[in-house]
N, C-alpha and C positions, 0 to 999 in steps of 0.2 A: 364679677361676683361669682363665687363658687358655693356648692352645697356639699358638705361632707357626708359620706355614706360608707358603709362597709361593703366591699365587693370581693369576689373570688378572683384572684389573679394567679398567673403561673408563677411558681416559686423559682425565681431566678435572681441573680445578682445583677442589678442594673440591666444590661443588655445581653445577658447570657443566653445560650441556646436552650431549646426546648428539652423536654424529657423529664422535668421535675414535676412534683405533685402540685396540686392546687393548694394555695394558702389563703387565709382570710386577712385582708389588708385594708386599712383605711385609705380611701382615695378622695379626690376632689372632682366634682362634676361642674362643668360650665352651666350657667343659666341657659335655658332653651333659647335657641335662635328663633327667628320668625317662623321657620318651617319645622320646628321641633317641639316635642312635648317632654315633660318629666313624668315618669311612671314609677309608682311604688309597686314593686314586684310582689306577687302573691305566690307564684310558682314558676318554675322553668324546667323544661325537659332537657335531658342530656342526650346528645346525638354523637354518632361516630365522627362526624366532622369536627366537633369540639375536641375529641380525643386526638384526631389527626393533627390539628393545629397545635395542641398542647405538647405533642411529641416532637414538634419541630419539623414535621414532614411537609408543611405548607409555609410559604414565605410571609406569614403574618408577623408583624413586629412584636417581639416579646421583650420585657413583660407586657402583658396585656390582659384585658377582661374579655372573656368569651361568653358564650351563651346566645342561642338564637331561636329558642322556643319559649319566649317569655309570655307571661300572663299577669296582668295587674290592673291597677286603678290610676287614672290620670290625676296628677296633682297640680300641674301647671301646663299651660299651652302657650306656644309662641304667638306673636301678634298676627301672623298670617295664616294660622291654622283654623280651618272651618269644619273639618271632618269629625272632630271629637271635642269634648269640653271637659272641664274639671269635674271629677266624680265619675266619669264614664269608665266602665269596665272594658278592657281591651285585650285582644290576643295580638302578639307581635310576630311578624314574619319578616321576609326579606325586604330590602329596599330597592328602589329603582329610580331612574331620573325622571320618568313621566313624560319625556319629550322626544325621545328617539323614535325611529320608525317602529320598532317592535313594541315599545310601550304604547304608542298610539294605536297600534293594531291589536291591542289586548293580550300581548305576550310579554309582560314585564320581567318574567324569569329569564328572558333572553335580551334584557336591556344591554345597550351598547357599553355601558359602564358597570355591568354587573360584578365583574371580578374585583375591581378596586373598591366599589361601594360596599361589598358584602364580605368577601372572603380573604383578600390578601392586603388590602390597603391600610387597615388599622386606623382609619380616620375618615373624615367627611370628604366630599368631592374636592374641597380646597386644600386637603392635606392635613388639616388640624384635627386633633383628637379632642373629644369632649371630656376625656378622663386624664387626670394628672395625679402624680404622687410625689410628695416632697418638692413640689414646684416644677417637676419635669413631666412632660407629656408621656403617656404610655399608650400602648395599643388599645384602641376602643372602636366604637361604632361598628362592631362586628354584626353583620347582617342588619345594620342600621339600629342596633339595640344594645349589644353587650349585656345580656340579661342575667348573667351570674352575679347579681348584685341586688342589694335591698332597694336601690333606686337606679334608674337608668335614664339618660338623656337619649330620646328615641326620635328617629326620623319619622315624621307624621305619616309618611307613605308606608311605613312598616306596621302601622297600627290598624286593627280592624275592631270596630265597636261591636260588643255583644251585649245581650240582655244581662241585667244585674243579678239575675238568679242563676246564671250559667255557672257551673262548677269549674272555676278557673284551674284548679289543681288537677283536673281530669282533661281539660281541653287544651292545655299548654302544647302538647305534641302536635296539634293541628298546624302549628306554624311552620313545620318542616317535614318531619318523618311521615306523618299521616297523609298530608296533602300530596306528598311525593308519590306514595303508593297508590292512593286513590286516583291521582291525576294520570298516572301511567296507564290505568285501565280506562278511565272515563274520557280523558282528553286525547289519548293516542290510540289505544287499541279499539275502543268503542265496539265491544263485541255485539254481533248480531245474533238473532235467535239460532240456537243450535251450535254455535261456535265453541271452540275450546281455548282456554287460557292456561298457560303454564307459568308458575311462579317459582323461581329458584331462590331459596333462602327464606327461612321463616322467622326473620327478625321483625322489628317494628314496621319497616317499610314493606317487606314482603307480606306480612299478615294484614296490613292495611290494604294492600292490593287484593288479597283474598276476600276481605270483607266487601270491597268495592265490586269485585267480580260477582260476588253472590247477589248483589243488587241489580245485576244485568241479566239478559236472557241467555247468557252462556250456558251450555248444557254440561260442560265438564270444566272443573277448576282443579288443576293438578299442582301439587306442591312438592318440591324437592328440598330435603334438608338432611342433616346427619344426627339430629337430636330427637329421640322418640317423643319426649314430652312436647316439643314444639310442633311435631307432626300431629300429635293428638289434638293440640289446641287448634291447629289449622283446620282439622276436620270439624271441630266444634264451631268454627267461625265461617264455615262454608265450603271448604275443600271437598270435592267429591272423590278424589283419589290422592294418595300420598305415596311418595317414594323415599325410602331411607337410603341415601347414597353411600352410607357406610356398609350396607349389607348387600346391595345389588348393583348391577350396572345400570346407570340411569338411562342411557340411550336405548338399551334393550327393553327396559320396562316401558319407556315412552312408546316404542314401536308396538308393543303389545296393547297398550291402552288406546292409542290413536294411530293406527297403521298408516294413515295418510298424512300424518304430521299435525302439529298444533297450529291454530290460526294466529295466536298471539302469545308472546312470552315476555315476562318481566324478569330481568336478571338483576338481583339486588346484592349479590355476594362480593362483587369486585374481583372474583377469581376468573382469569381469562379462560381457563379450561372449562369452567362451568358455562361461561358465555359461549364458547365454541359449541358446546353440547346443545345449548338452547337454539343457536342459529341452525345447526344441523337438523334439529327437530322440527323446523318450520315446514308447514305445508306450502305449496305454491301460493303466492300472494300473501303469505304470512308475514308478520312483523315481529321483530325482537327489539325490545326496549332496553337500552343500557341505563341502569340506575346506579348500580354499585361502581364505585370509582377506585381503581387500583392506583399505584404510584404514577406520577407524571411520566410520560414517555413510554408507557406500557403499550404493547401492540398485540393484536390477535390475528392469526392467519385466517383468511376467508377464502373458500373455494368460489372463485369468481363465476364459473359456469353454473354453480348451484344457485347463485343469486339471480341469474337471468330470468328464471320463471316467476318474476314478480315479487321475489322475497325482498324484504326491507329491513334494514338495520338502522335504528334511530337512537340518538342520545337524548337524555332527558335531564332537565334541571327543575327542581321544585315542582314536579308534576305539570310543567307548563301552565301554571295556575295564574288566574287573575284573582288575587286574594280577596278583594272586596266582594267578589261574586261567589267564589267557591266556599270560603271559610264559613260564612253564615249558614250555608246549606249543610255543611258538615256539623256545625253546632246543633242544628235542629235534628239531624240524624242521630247524633250522640244522645241528646236529651230524650228522644223517643225510643231509644234502645235498639235502633236499627243499625247503628255503627258502634258496637260495644268495645271501644278502645280501652275502657277500664280494665279489660281482661289482659292487656299488655303491660299495665303500669305497676311499678313498685315505687312507693313514696319514701323519701329520705328527708331528713332535716338538712337545711343548708350547710350546717357545720359538718355533715357527714358526706360531703361531696366526693371525697376520695374513696369512701366505701362504695358509693354509687358507681364511680369509675371502675373500681375493681370488680364489682358485680357485673357491670356491663361487659367488661373485657373477658371475664370468665364465662359469660353466658348465663349466669345465675339470674340476671334481670334482663328482660327484653327491652323495656323502656323505663329507665329511671326518671322520676320527676322530683325535683327539689321543692320543698315547701319552705317559705320564709317566715 
């Protein structure tokens, strides 16, 4: 049995390559399996990962339905689901197996099956997709949800229950971008009193890291970007110093602000030159967190001897978050005004998804959120 719904899919002919615009197409959804739920989407954030897949840069099967920052209301639950019920309001995030060592250890973002379950598989663990069109399966189950759709069949592990009065069209970005930036600071850097945090890139992830750092005892929060308006916003959200990389040499300015180096850095741009600058800016025992992802196979040179004084370089997926624990905390912070992510958001109607893409690509919008 299937459920017909309208979903945004990549505009391709059958199995054409990526690079086309999103189009609105009627698809069929499977009935939820025992470990799945059917969610009516209220909102969905747009992320650079969606754009990377849509461009064909990642091996996700196209045509397919993307979207991985969904927020909505549960309409059906599978027979084995106990975490949510019909009528519950939920935020959607990544999926995980729940049984591998990292999942059992509280690190589901490093699930043994994370890549096929979320980013590149285009289907469930058994290879089937819950989405079809014209009788043929298309790419789905993106991050366990494929939320660029009015309805989605969602892995129950991707759903986090929230209070019914929570503003879903504001909270949707918690599913990926916000928790990634917050987790880089809270779960990895864990600034101690008086320490310094550097954030390179003032996009949604970077500014989320800034807001998170502002809620720690860090004494300095330094932000680097090339867009004056974003640097101004970074100051308003908690940055103590900003550096316009289009006007000054970043390394020289960092040496002036923190002569001994920064204790922690969050690199969100995906630019290897910026990453190298962040690494070189570390104090002894400092840590640089890689969040921004360049093309597969990209390498960055590292001075090995400079790393020996206890400096650390660590990669990060989804903030190394345990979503059922972290997301409710973030919801409370947003509702109380202590995590003002609404300052990052521009809303668009679902039919305007290509405008949202264009605005995100040009930098006109920091975090587009689609309303259904």
